[in-house]
C-alpha positions as CSV (number, residue, x, y, z in Angstrom):
1,M,0.0,0.0,0.0
2,S,1.3,3.5,-0.9
3,A,2.3,5.9,1.9
4,I,1.7,9.0,-0.2
5,N,0.3,11.9,1.8
6,R,-2.6,13.3,-0.2
7,T,-2.9,16.6,1.8
8,I,-1.8,19.7,0.0
9,V,-2.1,23.4,1.0
10,V,-3.3,25.6,-1.9
11,S,-5.1,28.9,-2.4
12,E,-8.9,29.0,-2.6
13,D,-8.8,29.5,-6.4
14,S,-7.0,26.3,-7.0
15,R,-9.6,23.6,-7.6
16,Y,-8.0,22.8,-11.0
17,L,-4.5,22.4,-9.5
18,T,-5.9,20.4,-6.6
19,Q,-7.7,18.0,-9.1
20,R,-4.5,17.7,-11.2
21,V,-2.4,16.8,-8.1
22,T,-5.1,14.3,-7.0
23,D,-5.1,12.7,-10.5
24,L,-1.3,12.5,-10.4
25,L,-1.2,10.9,-7.0
26,E,-3.9,8.4,-8.1
27,A,-1.9,7.5,-11.3
28,M,1.2,6.9,-9.2
29,E,-0.6,4.7,-6.7
30,G,1.4,1.5,-6.3
31,Q,4.3,3.0,-8.4
32,M,5.9,4.9,-5.5
33,Q,6.1,4.6,-1.7
34,I,7.2,7.5,0.5
35,G,8.4,6.4,3.9
36,P,10.1,8.1,6.8
37,S,13.6,7.6,5.4
38,R,13.3,6.6,1.8
39,V,11.3,6.9,-1.4
40,T,10.8,3.6,-3.3
41,F,9.9,3.4,-7.0
42,N,8.5,0.2,-8.4
43,H,9.6,0.9,-11.9
44,V,12.2,3.0,-13.8
45,V,13.3,6.4,-12.6
46,R,14.5,8.7,-15.4
47,L,16.7,11.7,-14.7
48,T,16.6,14.5,-17.2
49,P,20.2,15.5,-18.1
50,G,21.3,18.7,-16.6
51,T,24.0,20.5,-14.7
52,A,25.1,20.3,-11.1
53,P,22.9,22.1,-8.6
54,V,24.2,25.5,-7.5
55,S,24.1,24.6,-3.8
56,P,24.5,20.8,-3.7
57,L,24.1,18.7,-0.6
58,N,25.6,15.3,0.2
59,G,23.2,12.7,-1.3
60,D,22.2,14.8,-4.3
61,I,22.1,12.9,-7.6
62,Y,21.9,14.2,-11.2
63,Y,22.7,13.0,-14.7
64,D,25.4,15.3,-16.2
65,E,24.4,16.4,-19.8
66,A,28.0,17.2,-20.8
67,T,29.8,14.1,-19.5
68,H,26.8,11.7,-19.8
69,K,27.5,10.4,-16.3
70,L,25.4,9.8,-13.3
71,R,26.9,11.8,-10.4
72,L,26.5,11.7,-6.7
73,R,27.4,14.3,-4.1
74,A,29.4,12.6,-1.3
75,N,31.7,14.1,1.3
76,G,31.4,17.6,-0.3
77,A,32.5,16.4,-3.8
78,W,30.9,15.0,-6.9
79,V,31.5,11.3,-7.6
80,D,30.8,9.7,-11.0
81,L,28.7,6.6,-10.6
82,N,29.4,5.1,-14.0
């Protein structure tokens, strides 16, 4: 069973946004679980190629569009994972 929290705080004129978020969460039901210490995906996770975050934190992951490598921030430095 999914542990997705379906509560979202939005402005009073946001019925459309609220419905879209609800639709998205329903479509993801069974595809993703959010727990206290991890997010689990039951299928493929695709990262869009990009550049390193401006203010990275240890544990950040991105796919570098220039080097075509998956990178992880660890101990204050970027590490290539492939």
